[in-house]
C-alpha positions, 0 to 999 in steps of 0.5 A: 181988526174985527172990522177988517175981518167982517169986511173980508168975510162979507167979500169972500161970502159974496164971491163964494155965492157968485162962484156957487151960482156959476157952478150950478148954472154952467153945470146944468147947461153942461148936462143939458147940452152934452152929457146924455146926447146918446139917448137922442139916438132915434133922431140921429138914426134918421140922419144916418139913414139919409146919409146912407150908413149901412145901406148895403144891408138893405136888400130887395125882397118880395112882400106878401102880395108879391110886390118888390120891396126894400127890406132894411131890417139888416140895417136896423139891426146894425143900428140897434147893435151900435146903440146896444154897445154904446148904452152898455158902455155908458153904464158899465164903464161907470164902475171904473169912472166911480173908482177914478173919481173916488181915488183921483178926484174931480180934475182927473175924472173930468179931463178923462171924460172930456177926452172921451167925449171929444174923441167920440164927436170927432169920430162921428164928424169924420165918418161917412157911409163908407166909414160907418164902422166908426159909429161903434167906437164913436158913440161908445166914447160919447156915452162914456164921456157924458156919464163922467161929466154927469158923475162929477157934476152931481157933487154940486148938490153938496153946495146947496145943503137942504136942497141937495137931492133936488139939485142932483135930480135936476142934473139927472133930468138935464142929462135926460133932456140932453137927448134932444140935442140930436133933434136940434142937429136933425133940424139943422141938418134938414136946413142944409148944414152937414153932420160934419159941421155939427159934430165939429162944433160939439168937439170945439165945445170941449174948451168950455168943459176944460174951463169949468174944470179949472175954474169952477171945480175943486181939484178933489171933491166938494165935501158934505156937509160943507165946511165953513168958509169952503171955497174952490176953483182958483182959490181952492181951500179955505178963505183968508177970512175963514183962516183968521176966524179959525185962529181966533176961536182955535181954543174953542174948537180944541175943547169941542174936539176933546168932547167929540173924542169922548163920544162914541162914533158909529162906524160907517159901513164898509163897501162890502157891507153896502154891496151885500145889503138887501137895499143895494141888491133890490136897488140894482134889480129896480134900476136894471129892469126899468132901464132895460125897458127904456133902452129897448124902447129907444133902440127900436123906436125907429123901426117900430114907428116905421111899422106903425106908420106903414113906412110913411117917411114924413109921418115917421119924422113927425113922431120922432120929432115929437119924441125928441121934443118931449125929451126936453121936458126931462129937466122940468120933471126931475125936480119933482122927484127931488122935492119928494126926496127933500120934503123931510128937510122942511120938518123937524126930525123925529126924536131919535131919528138921524137925518140919513134915516129920515131921508131914506124914509122919504125915498120910499114914495119916490121909488114907488112912483117910479115903478108905477110910472114904469108899469104904465109906460110899459103897457102903453109901449106894448099897445100897437096904436100909433096915436097912443105913442104921444102919451107914451113919449110923455110918460117915458120922459117923466119916468126916465127922469125919476129913474136916474135922478132917484137912483143917484139920490137914493145911493147918496142917502142910503149909503156912506158918501165915501162910497158913492162913486164906487156904488154908483159905478157898480150899480150902473155896471150891473144894470149895463150887463142886464141892458145887453138883453135888449139886443137879444130881444131885438133879434128875437122880434126879428127872427122868431116873432116876424117883426112883431114886438107885442109878446116881448113888450107884454113880457117886459110889462110883467117883469116890471112888477118886480120893481115894486119889491124895492120900495117895499124893502126900503119901507120895511127897513125903515119900519124895522129901524123905528121898531128897534128905536122904540125898544131902545136898541139904537 
């Protein structure tokens, strides 16, 4: 019986490793190709303008030198409103998504997200210049569906133990890089394939998402730490080999349970305690301010480039392509942040320090570097020099991959895992409310500042300084825990 059990155990281990590898790779592809495509908006706007969306808002105007020019600022404002609403929904609905995920599990959350994403792509496919109004619900549905796909994929990091933060940040980097999909659609469109065909193909890909849901995910959650013999998919639950093993050593486990009952267990924080904590409040400020800077940059990139290039279409197209190409690098930059977060896993824990406290201490460097890069990016974006924008694109994509990967990884290490979905949704929802200021900034630039965003950019660069308070707060929190431990209070 022992030989049969070992053979069965090896076979199940091989199958689980294969399933785990497939889950990781297909999840990476899903995040890379579908989850965050909204943020390739600048490339899509270029196509939509070519197809005449909102072109009725372009009016003849007289320039300073008295010549007649076509003023399309009204069209740009409408496109900015579409992106503002969609990016707001991308974050705000995450609150509901987090509750759905925590209460109903993976299958329900993913099927709902797939339905939203598919409806959005179909709406874009069947829209035209006469039905441009469809862009408002379409882009919002795509955004909501994409964030739900990312949310359910991040738990895949639980399958990889000591590399959990690295996997989570990698998936968030893939989410950022997926914005390059609209560049691919732009290039395909320029080769003669219609927008209708491109988005119809994206809609058909929902079959792949549904297949992953059924075969490569558990119905509920992937737990952490991972139980011995855990498997999922078609054979969701414990393997036969694991059940045999459980029977053979049940007496030993009963004894261990009796020991555990005698050891006092520190209760987990409630959701209310987490939300009202200093760590969470400063984390919301950190994410919201940096995210607003990124959203305003993406939402106004097209008109900004038009201004810097004096409206030369070929030059605008070249810079938009360069921006979209740099977005592909997000998936390459994100693991750097994960390695920073996971660097303590290779070292022995300090005596008396828990794994969570060690992970939290490791997050300080990640949070600080993200804030520093945001400041550099904001200064570059505020500088009206066309050639400098190439560097701006590079620092933007690195900063963005650090921002979202660090956001998810920090919430996982700083707070109980049972609240992750709700906290992730809440922090994204609160940051979404702040992101609505991007439209106010755009309107301010257009109406008061005569189209010159310099002063708004300078103001945002100054506000970015607030984000350095978050890594300082985490550092002081960790030092406080160390001091209490030294005094024998923990």
